N, C-alpha and C positions, 0 to 999 in steps of 0.2 A: 776780441769777439770770439765766442765759442760756438762751434757747430755741433748740434746734436745728431747723432746717427743711430739707426736701429742696431741692436746687438745682433751678432751673427747667429743664424739659426743653427740649433744643435742637431747634428746628424744622428740618425738612429744606429745603435750598436746592439748586438745580441746580448751583451752583458746587462743591458737595461731591462731585459725581461725578468731578471732576478733582483737586481739592485735598485731599480727605479720603482718607487711606490705607485707610479701611474700604471705600470704594466704587471707588477708582481702578482696581484690578486687574480688577474686574468690568466696569467701563466699557471698558477696553482690550480685553478678551476679546469683549464684545458688538460693538464697532466692527470688530474683526478678523473676526468671524464674518459680519457683514453684508457686509463688503467681499469676503470669499471667496465668499459666495452670489451677490453681484452679478456677480463675475467669472465664476463657473461658469455663471450664467444667460446672460451675454453670449456665452460660448464656444458654449453649446448652441444659442442662437438664431442665431448667426452660421453655425454648421454647418448647421442646418436650412434657413436661407434660401439658402445656397450650393447645397445639394443640390437644393432645389426649382428653383433657377435652371438647374441642369444637367439637370433632368428625371429626377432619381434620388431621390425622396423616400424616407424610411424606410419600408420595406415588407418584411414577413416572409412574404409569400405564396409566395416561391420554395421554401419548405420542402415545399409540396404537389406540386411538379413532379417528374417522374421523374428519378432520379439518373443513370441511363444509364452507370454504371460499376460494376465488380465490386470486392469486398473479399475479398482472398485468405485472411485469417485472421479468423474470426468465431465467436462463441459461439452465435448464434441464426440462424434461417433468414433468408436475404436473397438477393435477386436484383437485377439491374440495373434492373428495372422498378419497384422500390420507390422511395419518395420520398426527397428529400434529408434530410428529418427522420429517417427510419429509417437512412439511411446514416450520419448524424451520431451516431445512437444506437449503431450498431455500433462506430463509432470511439471513443465514450465508454467502452463496455464493454471494448474492447481496451486503452484507457489505464488503466482501473481494474485490469484483469488484470495488466498489467506492473507497475503500482505495488504491488499486493498481493504478487505473487511476489517482486519486488525487495526490498521492505521486510523480508519474512520471511527471505529468503536472506542479505541484507546484515547483518541482526541476528545470525543464527547465526554467520556467518563472522567478523563483527567482534568478537563477544564472545570467540570462541575465539582469534583472533589477538591481541586485547588481553591476554588472560590469558597466552598463550604468550610474549608479548614480555617478560613479567616472570619467565619461567622461569629457573631457576638453571643450566640447560643452555645453555652459551655458543652452541653451534651452532644450536639451535632458536631462541633469542632473536634471533640475527643474521639467520637466514633470514626470520623474521617482520618484522624491521626493513627488510630489502631489499624485501619485498613491499609494506609500507606506503609506503615512500619512492618506490618505482617507480610504483605505481598512482595515488597522490594528486598526483604532480607531472607527469603526462601528461594532456592534455585528454581528457575522457570520450568525445568524438566519435571520437577516434583509436582508443580501445579498442573502440568499437562497430564501426567499420569493420574493424579487425583481426580481431575475433571472427568477423565475417561472412566475411571473406576466408579465414580458417582453415577454417571449415566448408565453404565451397565448394570449396577446393582440396585439402583433405586427406581428406575423407570420400568414400566410394564413391558412384557414381551408381546409381540403381535397376536399370539394365540389367546391372550387375555381379553382381546376385544371381540372374541367370537362367543356365540351361544345366546340363549334366551336371557340369561342373567350374567352379562359380562362383568368382570371385575374392573375393567378399564373402559373408558369412553373417550371419544374424540372431543376436541375443544373447538370453540368458536363456531357454533352451529354445525357441528360435525364436518368441519372443513380441514382441521389440522389434527394429525395423529402424532403424538409424542411417544416414542417407543425406545427401548434400550438398543435398538439397531440404528436409530436416527430419527429425524423428524420429516414428516411428509406434509407439504403445504400445497395449496392450489397452484396450478400453473396457468399462465395466460394462453388462451387459444383464440383463433380467429376462424370463423366459419366461411368468410369470404377473403381468404388470405391472398396476398399478391405473390406469394411464393418466396423462393430463396435465390440468392445470388451466389453462384459457385465460384470460389476464389482459389486460384492455383490448380485448377483442374483436378487431375488424379494423382498429384504428387503427394508425398508423405506429409507435407504441411498444409494440405487442403483443408478448407473449412467453408461453411455456408453462412452467409449473412442474410438475415431476414429482411426482406424488403418492407415488411410491415414496421419493423423497428426503425429502419432508415426513415420512413415517412413520418413516424412519430417524433423522431429526433429533429427532423427538419421543421415540423410544426412547433415543437417546443422551442427550438432555436429562434424561429421567427417571433414567437410570443414573447420570449425574453428580450429580444431586440426592441419590440414595441413597448414593453414595460419600461425599459431603460430610457427610451425616448420620452415617454409620458412623465417619468420621474424627473428627467432633465427639464422638461417644460414647466413642471411644478416648481422646481428650484429657481428657474428664471423668473417666474411670476412672483415668488416669495421675495427674491432679492429686489425686484422692481417696486413692489407694492407693500411688502411686509406681511402680506396675507398668503398663506399657503393653501391652495385648493385641495379638496379631498380627492385622493387618487386610488385608495385601496380597492374600491368596488370596480373601478375601470380596469385596474391591473388584474384583479381576480377574474373578471369576465374575459379579458384578453388571454389569460392563461388557461381557463377551464373550457370555454365554449369551443374553440377550434379543436382542442384535444378530444372533447366528448363527441364532436361531429365525426372526427376521423375514426374513433373507436366504434361508434355505431355503424359507420359505413363499412368497416372491416368485419363486422359481426363479432365483436369481442365478447368472450365469455370465459369462465373459469372451469378448468378440469380438476375435479376433486379426487383425492385418493380414496380407494376402496379396498377393503380386505378381501383378497381372493387367494384361496389356498392357505399357504403358510406365511404369507406376507402381504403387504399392501401393494397395490398396483395403481398407476396413474399419479398425477401430481408431480411436484418437484421434490426430489429426494435429497436430503442433506444427511450424510452419514454421521454417526456419533463421533467418529475420529475427527471429522472436519469441525464439528461444533465444539468438541473438547479443546482442540488446538486453538480455535478462534477465541473462545472464552478465556483460556489460560493466558495466551499471548496478550490479549486486549487488557485484561485486568492487571497483569504483571506490568506491562508498559505504562498503563494509566497511572500507576503509583508513582512512577518517575516523572511523568508529565505533570501530575498534580503538584509536585514540588517545584517544577520549573514555573508553572503558572503562579504559584504562591510567591515565589521569589520575584517574578516579573511585576506582580501587583505591588509588592512591598517596595519595589524600586521606584515607584511613582510617589512623588511628594504628597503629603497629606493636604497640602494647600489646594491641590487640584480637586480633591473630594469636597473640601470646605467651600471652595468657590462655586462648584456645581450645585452644592446644596443651597447656597445662598441665592442661586437663581431659581430655586423652587423645584429642581429635578428630584425625582424619587430615587431611592438607593439602587433599584434595579436598572434604571436608565443611566444613572451615574456610572455604574459598572460597565454597561454595554456601550455607552457613547463616549465616555471620557477616559476611564481607567484602562480597559482592555486594549483600545486602539493604540495607546501610548506604550503599554506593556509589551506589545507584539515585537518591538525591536529588541527586547531582552529575551523574549520567549522563543522566537523562531530559530535562532542558531542552535541552541541545545535540543530543540524539538526535532531538528533534522537528524541529529545523532540517534535519537530514540526511534525514529522511523527506520533508520538503517539497522539498528539492533533488532527491531521486531522482524524485519525481513530476513535477516541472517538467522535469527532464532527459529524461524519457521523450518529450518533444516532438521530440527528435532522431531519433525512430524513422523519419522519412521518409528519412533517409540510407541505410537498408538496405531500404526498401520495405515497412515494417510500417505498416499503415493504422490509426493511432490517431486521436484527435479532431483533431489538427493536420493529419494527412494527408487527412482527409475534409472536415470543416467548414472548416478553415483552408487547405485545399489545393485539391482538385478541385472541391468545391462552390463555393468562392469564385471560382475561375477560370471555371467554367461560367456562373454566374449574374451575375457582375460586381457582387455585393453585398459590397464589401470592408468597409464600416463595420459592417454588421450582423453579418457573420461574425466579424470581429475582436472586436467587443464581446461577442458570445456566447462566443467562445473564452476571452476574459479572465474572463468570469463563471464559466465552467466550472472553470477552474483555480483561481480564487479560492474557489469553493465547496468543491472537493476539499481545498484547503489548509486552509481554516478547519475542515472536518470532521475532518481528521487532527489538527490542533492541539487541537480540543475533546476528542477521544477520548483523546489522550495526556495532556492536562492533567487530565482526569478520573482517568486511571490514576495519574498522579503524586500526586494528592491521596489516592488510596486507599492507596498504598504508602509514603507519606512517614512518617518517624518522628514520633511525637507526643512533644514535650518536656514534661517536668513543670515 
């Protein structure tokens, strides 16, 4: 009779960290991590010692000093007596403005061009091909400078709108002025305004939030919620009976009626630009540098997005199109309901990279005089204060934060729309 016993447990020995495959990879990773941390600590310490020797220790006190320079395009109140911190904040807002406008415009143009490149019309497809190949093979800086030059040279000056027989006239019923200095468009005004909400008091990061805008956003949010509920109800009826009730007029009324009531109650009207002296006054002013940068970045990035969209569409089997056509769907509905939703899982990952590239390329704004975060914090502020290391590190942190935020939002959206496989 044989008795089976458990083998004795192996005791741990230090040599196992090197010779045992169960621990070797962890040992190597720990040694590499410690080496990296020691190297980083040496670099940081060496930098701090050298800066102290030069009499320039790390100090962010310069942010409280007066900036003493103007910012030509800004979203909030600012003057040259404000601090460097507020000037950098204005530059950050300008960067976010260009990035947001550029991503939206590039997506719209890129999707349209990508779909049209697959058109059966030979001329349309070739025109889109020429656009894509032209824009993506020329550096974006040249497109920015070219757009700025075209606006300066081809558009009329403000003084050409003056006189009994002006050589230039305003557009859209004399409400929009397109000049070589920029574009003036009507601004929304409220005669019975609720006022502003002051945020952060008198600090350098202070800003005002319009209570009228908050009320409108609340009304629009409630309308969208009711529209979603109405659409869900229609879906439930369709699944139960096979007949889908008409919902468009109800959704349109839910969206428009409350919004119009709020606008009328607040006394909404438009403030039009008027030529006074040597320039236009009133309205919303968009400088030519902002428009040139926006157009150049949008059209340049749209060329890459178009190829991404085209590749995503081609990745979908032709059987999907044939099956949808057999059900009687029109080509436009097939593209919007069948092809594009499936192509999103291929399109979105590289689309994120192009959004990040557009945001980082906005740092070229200094070439046309647009004061973004690079022109303020990484430009005039750095030159005036002599704090190169602090400004560059903060500038890198700003772009890193923006890029990670865009990646996080787009990855969240990708997880929401991706197909769930059974």
